[in-house]
Each structure stands twice: as structure tokens, then as C-alpha cells.
C-alpha positions in Angstrom: -45.9 -19.5 22.4 -46.1 -16.2 24.3 -42.7 -16.8 25.9 -41.2 -17.6 22.5 -42.9 -14.6 21.0 -41.4 -12.4 23.7 -37.9 -13.9 23.1 -38.2 -13.3 19.4 -39.2 -9.6 19.9 -36.4 -9.0 22.3 -33.7 -11.2 20.7 -31.2 -8.4 20.5 -31.2 -8.0 24.3 -31.3 -11.7 25.3 -28.8 -14.5 25.1 -28.9 -16.9 22.1 -31.7 -19.5 22.4 -33.2 -22.6 20.8 -36.6 -24.3 21.0 -37.2 -27.8 22.4 -40.5 -29.5 21.6 -41.7 -32.8 23.0 -44.0 -35.1 21.1 -45.2 -37.5 23.8 -46.8 -40.1 21.5 -50.1 -39.8 23.4 -52.5 -37.9 21.1 -51.7 -39.3 17.6 -52.3 -37.0 14.7 -53.2 -34.0 16.9 -49.9 -34.3 18.8 -47.9 -34.6 15.6 -49.7 -31.5 14.2 -48.8 -29.6 17.3 -45.1 -30.4 16.8 -45.3 -29.5 13.1 -46.9 -26.2 14.1 -44.0 -25.3 16.4 -41.4 -26.5 13.9 -42.9 -24.4 11.1 -43.2 -21.3 13.3 -39.5 -21.5 14.2 -38.3 -22.4 10.7 -40.0 -19.3 9.3 -38.1 -17.2 11.8 -34.7 -19.0 11.5 -34.9 -20.4 15.0 -33.4 -23.8 15.8 -36.2 -26.2 16.9 -35.5 -29.8 18.1 -38.5 -32.1 18.3 -37.9 -35.0 20.7 -40.3 -38.0 20.4 -41.0 -39.7 23.7 -42.4 -43.3 24.0 -44.4 -42.2 27.0 -46.9 -45.1 27.1 -44.2 -47.8 26.9 -42.2 -46.0 29.7 -45.2 -45.7 32.0 -46.2 -49.4 31.4 -42.7 -50.6 32.1 -42.2 -48.7 35.3 -45.8 -48.5 36.6 -46.2 -44.7 36.3 -49.3 -42.7 35.5 -49.2 -40.8 32.2 -48.8 -37.4 33.9 -45.9 -38.6 36.1 -44.2 -40.6 33.4 -44.3 -37.7 30.9 -42.9 -35.4 33.6 -40.0 -37.8 34.4 -39.1 -38.2 30.8 -39.1 -34.4 30.1 -37.1 -33.8 33.3 -34.4 -36.3 32.3 -34.0 -34.6 29.0 -33.7 -31.2 30.7 -31.1 -32.5 33.0 -29.1 -34.0 30.1 -29.1 -30.7 28.2 -27.8 -28.7 31.1 -25.4 -31.3 32.4 -23.8 -31.6 28.9 -23.4 -27.9 28.6 -25.8 -27.5 25.7 -27.7 -24.7 27.6 -27.4 -22.8 30.9 -31.0 -23.4 31.7 -34.2 -24.8 30.1 -37.0 -22.2 30.3 -40.6 -23.4 30.7 -43.8 -21.3 30.7 -45.2 -22.4 34.1 -47.3 -19.6 35.5 -48.9 -18.6 38.7 -52.0 -20.7 38.2 -49.8 -23.8 37.6 -48.1 -23.0 40.9 -51.4 -22.7 42.9 -52.6 -26.1 41.4 -49.3 -27.7 42.3 -49.4 -26.5 45.9 -53.0 -27.9 46.3 -52.0 -31.3 44.7 -49.0 -31.5 47.1 -51.2 -30.8 50.1 -53.5 -33.7 49.0 -50.5 -36.0 48.7 -49.2 -35.1 52.1 -45.9 -33.9 50.8 -45.1 -31.6 53.8 -43.5 -28.2 53.9 -41.4 -28.7 50.8 -44.6 -29.3 48.8 -46.1 -26.2 50.1 -43.3 -24.2 48.5 -44.7 -24.9 45.1 -42.8 -24.6 41.8 -39.4 -22.8 42.2 -38.5 -20.1 39.8 -35.0 -21.6 39.3 -34.0 -25.1 40.4 -30.6 -25.1 38.7 -31.9 -26.9 35.6 -35.3 -25.3 34.8 -36.0 -21.5 35.0 -39.6 -20.3 34.9 -39.8 -16.6 34.1 -43.6 -16.5 34.2 -44.1 -18.2 37.5 -45.6 -15.1 39.1 -47.7 -14.3 36.0 -51.4 -15.2 36.0 -52.8 -17.2 33.1 -55.2 -14.3 32.3 -52.3 -12.0 31.8 -50.7 -14.4 29.4 -53.9 -14.8 27.4 -54.2 -11.0 27.2 -50.6 -10.8 25.8 -51.5 -13.4 23.2 -54.6 -11.4 22.2 -52.8 -8.1 22.1 -49.7 -9.4 20.2 -51.6 -11.8 17.9 -49.6 -14.8 19.1 -50.7 -18.0 17.3 -51.2 -21.1 19.4 -52.9 -24.5 19.5 -55.0 -26.0 22.2 -54.1 -29.4 23.6 -57.4 -31.3 23.7 -56.1 -33.4 26.7 -56.2 -30.2 28.8 -60.0 -30.7 29.1 -59.7 -34.3 30.3 -60.5 -34.2 34.0 -59.3 -37.8 34.4 -55.9 -36.2 34.8 -55.4 -34.9 38.3 -54.1 -31.5 37.4 -57.0 -30.9 34.9 -59.4 -31.9 37.6 -57.9 -29.4 40.0 -57.9 -26.7 37.3 -61.3 -27.3 35.8 -63.4 -28.5 38.7 -61.8 -27.9 42.1 -60.3 -24.5 41.9 -63.4 -22.8 40.3 -65.5 -24.3 43.1 -63.2 -23.0 45.8 -63.2 -19.5 44.1 -66.9 -19.4 44.2 -66.6 -19.1 48.0 -63.1 -17.7 48.2 -62.5 -15.4 45.2 -58.9 -14.6 46.2 -58.0 -18.3 46.7 -55.2 -18.3 44.0 -53.5 -15.3 45.5 -53.8 -16.8 49.0 -52.3 -20.1 47.9 -49.4 -18.2 46.2 -48.8 -16.3 49.4 -48.8 -19.6 51.4 -46.2 -20.9 48.9 -43.9 -17.9 49.4 -44.1 -18.1 53.2 -43.5 -21.8 53.1 -40.4 -21.3 51.0 -39.1 -18.8 53.5 -39.7 -21.2 56.3 -38.2 -24.1 54.4 -35.1 -22.1 53.6 -34.5 -21.2 57.2 -35.0 -24.8 58.4 -32.7 -26.0 55.6 -29.9 -23.7 56.9 -30.2 -25.4 60.3 -30.6 -29.0 59.1 -28.0 -31.7 58.6 -26.1 -31.6 55.3 -25.7 -34.6 53.0 -22.3 -35.3 51.6 -21.7 -36.6 48.1 -20.0 -40.0 47.8 -19.7 -41.5 44.3 -23.2 -41.0 42.9 -25.0 -40.9 46.2 -26.0 -38.2 48.7 -25.2 -39.5 52.2 -26.9 -38.7 55.5 -26.3 -40.2 58.9 -29.1 -42.3 60.3 -29.0 -40.4 63.6 -29.9 -37.2 61.6 -33.2 -38.6 60.3 -35.8 -37.4 62.7 -38.2 -34.5 63.0 -38.6 -31.5 60.6 -34.8 -31.0 60.2 -34.5 -34.7 59.2 -37.3 -34.3 56.7 -35.7 -31.2 55.2 -32.3 -32.9 55.1 -33.9 -35.7 53.0 -35.3 -33.2 50.5 -32.0 -31.4 50.3 -30.1 -34.7 49.8 -32.4 -35.6 46.9 -31.9 -32.2 45.4 -28.1 -32.8 45.3 -28.7 -35.7 43.0 -31.3 -34.0 40.9 -34.2 -35.7 42.7 -37.1 -33.3 42.2 -39.6 -36.0 43.0 -43.1 -36.2 44.6 -41.9 -37.4 48.1 -44.8 -37.8 50.4 -45.1 -38.3 54.2 -45.3 -42.0 53.5 -41.9 -41.9 51.8 -40.4 -39.9 54.6 -41.7 -42.4 57.1 -40.2 -45.3 55.1 -36.8 -43.5 55.0 -36.8 -42.8 58.8 -37.8 -46.5 59.4 -34.5 -47.6 57.9 -32.9 -46.9 61.3 -34.8 -50.0 62.6 -34.0 -52.2 59.6 -31.1 -54.4 58.5 -28.0 -53.2 56.6 -28.9 -52.9 52.8 -32.6 -52.3 53.4 -34.2 -50.0 50.9 -36.9 -47.3 50.7 -38.3 -46.9 47.2 -39.0 -43.4 46.1 -40.6 -42.1 42.9 -38.8 -41.8 39.6 -36.4 -44.7 40.4 -34.8 -42.8 43.3 -33.8 -45.0 46.3 -32.7 -44.7 49.9 -30.5 -47.5 51.1 -29.2 -48.2 54.6 -25.4 -48.6 54.5 -24.1 -49.2 58.1 -25.1 -46.1 60.2 -25.8 -44.1 57.0 -28.5 -43.7 54.4 -27.4 -43.3 50.8 -29.8 -41.6 48.4 -29.2 -42.4 44.7 -31.0 -43.0 41.4 -31.3 -46.5 40.2 -30.0 -46.9 36.6 -29.8 -49.8 34.2 -26.9 -52.1 34.6 -24.6 -52.5 31.6 -25.2 -56.0 30.4 -22.8 -56.2 27.4 -19.1 -57.0 26.9 -16.4 -54.8 25.3 -13.0 -56.0 24.1 -9.9 -55.1 26.1 -7.9 -52.6 24.0 -6.2 -49.2 24.4 -8.5 -46.2 24.3 -11.8 -45.5 26.0 -14.7 -47.8 26.7 -18.1 -46.7 28.0 -19.5 -49.2 30.4 -22.8 -48.0 31.8 -22.2 -44.9 34.0 -18.4 -45.3 33.7 -15.7 -44.7 31.1 -12.6 -46.9 31.4 -9.4 -45.6 29.7 -6.5 -47.9 28.9 -3.3 -46.2 27.8 0.5 -46.2 28.1 0.4 -42.8 29.9 0.7 -42.9 33.7 -1.9 -40.7 35.4 -2.7 -40.0 39.1 -4.7 -42.8 40.5 -4.3 -45.1 37.6 -3.9 -48.9 38.0 -0.8 -50.3 36.4 -0.9 -53.8 34.8 1.3 -56.2 32.9 -0.2 -55.9 29.4 1.3 -59.2 28.2 -0.5 -61.1 31.0 -4.0 -60.1 30.0 -5.8 -63.1 28.4 -6.7 -62.8 24.7 -10.4 -63.3 25.5 -10.5 -60.7 28.3 -13.5 -58.3 28.1 -14.9 -55.4 30.0 -18.2 -56.1 31.7 -20.0 -55.8 35.0 -20.0 -58.2 37.9 -21.8 -61.6 37.6 -22.6 -64.4 40.1 -19.7 -66.8 40.4 -16.9 -64.3 39.6 -13.6 -65.1 41.3 -10.8 -62.7 42.1 -7.2 -63.0 43.2 -6.5 -59.5 44.5 -3.0 -58.1 44.4 -1.3 -59.3 47.7 -4.4 -61.3 48.8 -5.9 -64.7 48.6 -8.3 -66.1 45.9 -12.0 -65.5 46.8 -15.3 -64.6 45.3 -15.6 -61.1 44.0 -18.7 -60.5 46.0 -16.9 -61.3 49.3 -14.0 -59.0 48.3 -16.3 -56.1 47.6 -18.1 -56.7 50.9 -14.7 -56.5 52.7 -14.0 -53.3 50.9 -17.3 -51.9 52.2 -18.6 -51.2 48.7 -22.4 -50.6 49.0 -24.5 -53.3 47.3 -26.3 -50.8 45.0 -22.9 -49.8 43.5 -21.5 -53.3 43.0 -23.5 -54.2 39.9 -22.2 -51.1 38.1 -18.5 -51.3 38.6 -16.6 -52.3 35.4 -14.4 -55.4 35.7 -12.0 -56.9 33.3 -12.8 -60.6 33.0 -11.8 -63.8 31.3 -14.7 -66.2 31.9 -15.3 -66.0 35.6 -11.8 -64.9 36.4 -11.6 -61.2 37.3 -8.3 -59.4 36.3 -9.2 -55.8 37.1 -11.8 -54.1 39.3 -11.8 -50.7 37.6 -10.7 -47.9 39.9 -10.0 -50.3 42.8 -7.6 -53.2 42.3 -5.8 -55.6 39.9 -5.4 -59.3 40.0 -2.1 -60.8 41.3 -1.9 -62.3 37.8 -1.3 -58.9 36.3 1.5 -58.0 38.6 4.2 -55.9 36.9 7.8 -57.0 37.0 10.9 -55.3 35.8 10.9 -55.1 32.0 7.2 -55.9 31.6 5.1 -54.1 29.0 3.0 -51.7 31.1 -0.5 -50.3 30.6 -2.4 -47.9 32.9 -6.1 -48.0 33.6 -8.2 -45.0 34.7 -11.9 -44.9 35.4 -14.4 -42.0 35.7 -18.1 -41.6 36.0 -19.7 -40.3 32.8 
């Protein structure tokens, strides 16, 4: 509320802004009243306010997350969507210096290494935190001086949550003996960030391939390998709580078979592919079917466009040879493919020969009639759609959404 108040008072000097409020579905009436309070405050001042209702309990139960972690993941996904879609340059949050000190301590306890010691960044490309060097006492003083209205979240007093325990129980105890502990922790974070930046400059660099950040197995050792992992995850938006156990599991892929996985928080994965490790985020596989017709079709992470216009990289097919019951879907067991210029075989074997990583195969759109595959989008057409002189031609393009 203090940050919002400041933006309202300085609106003429600042870029246009809107307000985003999350109702996590965790505190019933109180939570709904909090959202109503924010909405009313904004409405009275002519400010756009979007309230997003999250089914946090269901999400955590389905994926095995704690409430704190699950809520953080859901919020982060929404922040990434907003920035990725161009709805905003950044999402601003009111994280402050005390939040940063708490986070560094929690990272130490989890064994997260040098990256965790860096604390909360001011700007991570999605979220910008203008108050990250401001103490909570200064923010409270601003609220008193300016008469900023606010509501207290009752769950902030529940020390069953790890952050509340650190804030309410642990840090006050530490400060009884070490009064300048918060400042010391903040200084540690800044020095760690400087060290991390230097190491990152001298560490192996991941390359992007499809939706994965790729590192060589031979690069995964020591502090430079650990830093390379964090940087690789950063390339795919993976701000996750990676601990020393996760790093060990990733490094151990060098001794495991092709296709072996290391499971990271927030549905991020590390997969061995030959002499490489691919970092990616596991997403739901499209399970439906869409009719074959001209125009665009969204199939999971991909959009397939069928048109009469020839574009670079498009697959050309004989439109009249497409079966009437052909549909766009994703790969299924038992699919058969007769690739252009090749012999009839299972689609799985063909994808293996093409060296398509297993984690990608389930997401690739295919045009199918029953178990017969006619198009592997972005890759190949069936011999049955071969174009001859005078045939009615269509062109198929695919891109990731």
C-alpha cells in the first residue's frame, strides 16, 4: 500500500501503471475482504485493479508443494505471463530489506550455495523490487506519516510457515546477541552477488535449443558448473529453490543412462541427452484433437498454421490426399509413420533416429488419421501427402507459443 501510495502521489513523473491483486483462496472471508479493500481503494482513485483468484490448495495438493512454495509458484507464473505477453515491462513488488535478510537465512538453511547467498535481486527481468534496500521500519514510518491505509494479513503471525518463523522467532533471537545482524546479512548478500557475477562471467554458457537451456556434461563440475546450472535455469525463467542436493543430482547425470532425469522444484527438469544436459520446464501435454482446416490451431505449446501461402520453412502437402477424418493431436503409442522418402515404421523409432529428446516428443503436433501419421509438424510429411504436378497445395508452419 505504501508503494501504491507513492505511485499515486508521483503519477505525473512515473510511467502508467495498474494494480494486480492475488486472492489465494487460503483465508476465506478475510482474504476476500483484503481484495475488496484494494479494489475499492483503486476504484476511488481511477486506477485499474485486476483481482486474480488462485486455487492454491488444489495446486499444492496436486503437485505436492507446501502452501508457501505453491503460492509463490502460481504468482510467479502470472508475473511471467504478464511480462512475456507485453502487458507490462515489469511487475513491481514491495519486497524490502528485511525480506531479503530472511531469504538469505532460509537459503543458507536449505544449502542453496552461493546463488542463495545473493538474496532477492532488485531486478530479475520480470519482477522489479524498488524497496529491496528499504527497512520495514522505514516503510512503517512512511505509512504513519502519510496516513496510508492498510490491512494486516493474519497468517503473517502463523509461525508454522517457515518465513514467519524466521521473522518472528529466529531473527529477533539473533539480534538480541548481534544487534546489527540484518545489516550484516545484507552486506553478505551484496558481496555474494559480486562474487557470483564474477564466477558467472567465467563459467560455461548454456545455449537455447527449442524450449531448453543446454549445457555439456563435461562442464558440470565445481563452482563454475554449479553457477552454469543456475544461469541455465535463469534462461528459461527458472528462479527456483535449487539446493546442494539438486546440484548433486544434476552432476550425477554424467554417470547415468541417456534420458535420465533430475527433478527440480516448480516442475523444472534436467535431462541427460547424449553428452549434454537439457534444462526445461515440464508442461501439460495437449490431450485433445482439432480438425484439419486452413487457419491456425493451438496445440499445447505450439501453434500450427495451415494456409495456401508459401513461407520459409513450411511443409508442403497435397491437400486432396489428407483423409477426411484427419485431426491435429500429439503422439500416442502405436502411431505409424511413412516418412517422405523413407520406409514405414513406428513414429517413436523415427523420432529416435532424428535425435528428438524424449521430453519433447510428447508435445510435437502431428496430423493423424487413426494411428497413421500424415504430418509431424515442423519436421516431415508422410509419403502419402507427396505433391505432384497439378495437385492442390497447402503449406504448414509451426511455432512455439
